[in-house]
C-alpha positions in Angstrom: 30.9 28.4 16.1 28.7 30.7 17.6 25.2 30.3 18.6 23.8 32.2 15.6 26.0 30.4 13.1 24.7 27.0 14.6 20.8 28.2 14.1 21.6 28.8 10.6 23.3 25.2 10.2 20.6 23.8 11.9 17.6 26.1 9.6 19.8 24.9 6.5 19.3 21.8 6.9 15.7 21.4 7.5 15.4 23.3 4.2 17.3 20.8 2.6 14.7 18.4 3.6 13.3 16.6 0.3 9.9 17.3 -0.6 7.3 14.4 -1.2 7.0 13.5 -4.6 3.1 13.7 -5.5 1.1 10.1 -5.9 1.3 9.0 -9.2 -0.6 6.2 -10.9 0.0 3.4 -13.3 -1.9 1.4 -15.9 -1.6 -1.9 -15.7 0.5 -2.4 -18.6 2.9 0.1 -17.9 3.2 -2.1 -14.3 3.5 -5.4 -16.3 6.1 -4.2 -18.4 8.1 -2.8 -15.4 7.7 -6.0 -13.8 9.0 -8.1 -17.0 12.2 -6.0 -16.8 13.3 -7.5 -13.6 11.7 -10.8 -14.0 12.3 -11.5 -17.7 14.8 -9.5 -18.7 17.2 -10.0 -15.3 17.4 -6.0 -14.8 17.6 -5.0 -11.2 15.1 -3.5 -9.3 17.0 -0.9 -8.7 18.1 -0.3 -12.5 14.6 -0.2 -13.8 13.4 2.2 -10.9 15.7 4.5 -12.1 15.1 4.1 -15.7 11.5 4.6 -15.2 11.5 6.9 -12.7 9.6 4.8 -10.4 10.5 4.9 -6.3 12.1 1.6 -5.5 9.5 0.5 -2.8 6.5 0.5 -5.3 8.7 -1.2 -7.9 9.4 -3.9 -5.6 6.0 -4.1 -4.2 4.5 -4.9 -8.2 7.8 -7.9 -8.3 6.7 -9.4 -5.5 3.2 -9.2 -6.1 4.1 -10.8 -9.5 6.0 -13.6 -7.6 3.4 -14.4 -5.5 0.8 -14.9 -8.6 2.9 -16.6 -10.6 3.6 -19.2 -7.3 6.8 -18.1 -6.8 6.5 -15.8 -3.8 7.8 -15.8 0.0 5.9 -18.4 2.1 2.7 -17.2 3.1 2.2 -14.0 0.4 -0.7 -13.5 -1.0 -1.8 -13.7 -4.4 -3.9 -10.8 -6.4 -7.0 -12.8 -6.0 -6.4 -14.0 -2.3 -6.0 -10.0 -1.7 -9.1 -9.3 -3.5 -11.2 -11.9 -1.9 -9.3 -10.7 1.5 -10.8 -7.1 1.0 -14.3 -8.6 0.2 -14.6 -10.5 3.2 -13.6 -7.6 5.7 -16.1 -5.5 4.0 -18.9 -8.2 4.3 -17.5 -8.4 8.1 -17.8 -4.8 8.6 -21.7 -4.9 7.0 -22.2 -7.6 9.6 -21.5 -6.1 12.4 -23.2 -3.0 11.5 -26.3 -5.1 10.9 -25.8 -7.1 14.3 -25.5 -3.6 16.5 -28.3 -2.2 14.5 -30.4 -5.2 15.3 -29.2 -5.2 18.9 -30.2 -1.7 19.5 -33.7 -3.1 17.6 -34.4 -5.3 20.1 -33.2 -3.6 23.2 -35.8 -0.6 22.0 -38.6 -2.9 21.8 -38.1 -4.6 24.7 -38.2 -1.6 26.4 -41.2 -0.5 24.4 -43.1 -3.5 25.4 -41.6 -4.1 28.7 
């Protein structure tokens, strides 16, 4: 194989690269139905993902979250309620840190003006 043929083969391999799927969103009812097929109907995650044209990782995440919510998840897995609370608390921390920074700057400014 000469250098041109090797270059053509490499460029062909690059072109074969899979394009990303556009991001899709699903209703909570659809997610619950897909999870039900796995947990209650006993179908495999890969089978349901293939049948419903889902990515394995998306369905696996939904199933793991459903198991955590029902108390049957992996040790340390957060329930949906705990995840919501964690998100809320992180937002509060960011806001409080911003307020604290502004107050520090205000105190430094007023001290400089009065001092």
